[in-house]
C-alpha atoms as an extended CHARMM CRD file, in Angstrom:
* protein
*
        61  EXT
         1         1  MET       CA             96.0690000000      105.5160000000       88.9590000000  PROA      1               0.0000000000
         2         2  SER       CA             99.2300000000      104.7440000000       87.0870000000  PROA      2               0.0000000000
         3         3  ASP       CA            100.6570000000      101.2320000000       87.1490000000  PROA      3               0.0000000000
         4         4  ASP       CA            104.1790000000      102.6570000000       87.1190000000  PROA      4               0.0000000000
         5         5  PHE       CA            106.1510000000      102.6940000000       90.3410000000  PROA      5               0.0000000000
         6         6  LEU       CA            109.5160000000      104.1560000000       91.2830000000  PROA      6               0.0000000000
         7         7  THR       CA            112.0210000000      102.7830000000       93.7640000000  PROA      7               0.0000000000
         8         8  VAL       CA            113.6790000000      104.9170000000       96.4160000000  PROA      8               0.0000000000
         9         9  PRO       CA            116.8960000000      105.0510000000       94.3370000000  PROA      9               0.0000000000
        10        10  ASP       CA            114.8270000000      106.1740000000       91.3150000000  PROA      10              0.0000000000
        11        11  VAL       CA            113.3850000000      109.0660000000       93.3290000000  PROA      11              0.0000000000
        12        12  MET       CA            116.8280000000      109.8800000000       94.7340000000  PROA      12              0.0000000000
        13        13  GLY       CA            118.1300000000      110.2570000000       91.1890000000  PROA      13              0.0000000000
        14        14  LYS       CA            115.1850000000      112.2970000000       89.9430000000  PROA      14              0.0000000000
        15        15  LEU       CA            115.2420000000      114.7360000000       92.8720000000  PROA      15              0.0000000000
        16        16  LYS       CA            119.0410000000      114.6990000000       93.2770000000  PROA      16              0.0000000000
        17        17  VAL       CA            118.7400000000      114.0460000000       97.0100000000  PROA      17              0.0000000000
        18        18  GLY       CA            119.9880000000      111.3490000000       99.3430000000  PROA      18              0.0000000000
        19        19  ARG       CA            118.2550000000      108.2640000000      100.6550000000  PROA      19              0.0000000000
        20        20  THR       CA            117.5270000000      109.8810000000      104.0230000000  PROA      20              0.0000000000
        21        21  ALA       CA            115.7330000000      112.8040000000      102.3570000000  PROA      21              0.0000000000
        22        22  VAL       CA            113.4800000000      110.4370000000      100.3820000000  PROA      22              0.0000000000
        23        23  TYR       CA            112.6480000000      108.3750000000      103.4610000000  PROA      23              0.0000000000
        24        24  ASN       CA            111.8990000000      111.5920000000      105.3910000000  PROA      24              0.0000000000
        25        25  LEU       CA            109.4250000000      112.5890000000      102.6660000000  PROA      25              0.0000000000
        26        26  ILE       CA            107.8200000000      109.1480000000      102.9220000000  PROA      26              0.0000000000
        27        27  ARG       CA            107.8010000000      109.2010000000      106.7390000000  PROA      27              0.0000000000
        28        28  THR       CA            106.1110000000      112.6270000000      106.8370000000  PROA      28              0.0000000000
        29        29  LYS       CA            103.5770000000      111.4520000000      104.2170000000  PROA      29              0.0000000000
        30        30  ARG       CA            104.5610000000      114.1520000000      101.7300000000  PROA      30              0.0000000000
        31        31  LEU       CA            105.5670000000      111.4290000000       99.2660000000  PROA      31              0.0000000000
        32        32  PRO       CA            103.0520000000      108.5640000000       99.2760000000  PROA      32              0.0000000000
        33        33  SER       CA            104.4570000000      105.0590000000       99.0730000000  PROA      33              0.0000000000
        34        34  ILE       CA            103.5610000000      101.4230000000       99.4870000000  PROA      34              0.0000000000
        35        35  LYS       CA            105.6060000000       98.6060000000      100.9120000000  PROA      35              0.0000000000
        36        36  VAL       CA            106.2790000000       95.6060000000       98.6760000000  PROA      36              0.0000000000
        37        37  GLY       CA            108.0630000000       92.9490000000      100.6610000000  PROA      37              0.0000000000
        38        38  SER       CA            110.8430000000       94.8460000000      102.3990000000  PROA      38              0.0000000000
        39        39  SER       CA            111.0490000000       97.5720000000       99.7420000000  PROA      39              0.0000000000
        40        40  ARG       CA            109.2340000000      100.8580000000       99.2910000000  PROA      40              0.0000000000
        41        41  ARG       CA            107.5920000000      101.8300000000       96.0070000000  PROA      41              0.0000000000
        42        42  ILE       CA            106.4000000000      105.3010000000       95.0630000000  PROA      42              0.0000000000
        43        43  SER       CA            103.7160000000      105.6090000000       92.4010000000  PROA      43              0.0000000000
        44        44  LEU       CA            104.6560000000      107.7780000000       89.4630000000  PROA      44              0.0000000000
        45        45  ASP       CA            101.4160000000      109.7060000000       90.0300000000  PROA      45              0.0000000000
        46        46  GLY       CA            102.3610000000      110.3150000000       93.6690000000  PROA      46              0.0000000000
        47        47  TYR       CA            105.8190000000      111.4940000000       92.6800000000  PROA      47              0.0000000000
        48        48  ARG       CA            104.3740000000      113.8750000000       90.0680000000  PROA      48              0.0000000000
        49        49  ALA       CA            101.8550000000      115.2420000000       92.5880000000  PROA      49              0.0000000000
        50        50  TYR       CA            104.6470000000      115.9080000000       95.0940000000  PROA      50              0.0000000000
        51        51  VAL       CA            106.7540000000      117.7470000000       92.4890000000  PROA      51              0.0000000000
        52        52  ALA       CA            103.7360000000      119.7730000000       91.3370000000  PROA      52              0.0000000000
        53        53  SER       CA            102.9240000000      120.7970000000       94.9190000000  PROA      53              0.0000000000
        54        54  ARG       CA            106.5350000000      121.8650000000       95.5040000000  PROA      54              0.0000000000
        55        55  LEU       CA            106.5300000000      123.9150000000       92.2930000000  PROA      55              0.0000000000
        56        56  GLU       CA            103.2900000000      125.6460000000       93.3370000000  PROA      56              0.0000000000
        57        57  PHE       CA            104.7440000000      126.3630000000       96.7760000000  PROA      57              0.0000000000
        58        58  GLU       CA            107.9380000000      127.8280000000       95.3160000000  PROA      58              0.0000000000
        59        59  GLU       CA            106.0100000000      129.9940000000       92.8520000000  PROA      59              0.0000000000
        60        60  ALA       CA            103.8340000000      131.3620000000       95.6660000000  PROA      60              0.0000000000
        61        61  ALA       CA            106.8540000000      132.2630000000       97.8100000000  PROA      61              0.0000000000
């Protein structure tokens, strides 16, 4: 597992979506995260897996 983690604002910037969209992905467990204090962190591996799954889904459609 990678030691690199992204913040919610990092993911917002990478996906070009709002805060609510990122938290919805976390809430529905499509984007795995951990809680550190009062903040959420998304592993870089988890983010990459989510993007890869979305790309596969779009290619299959």
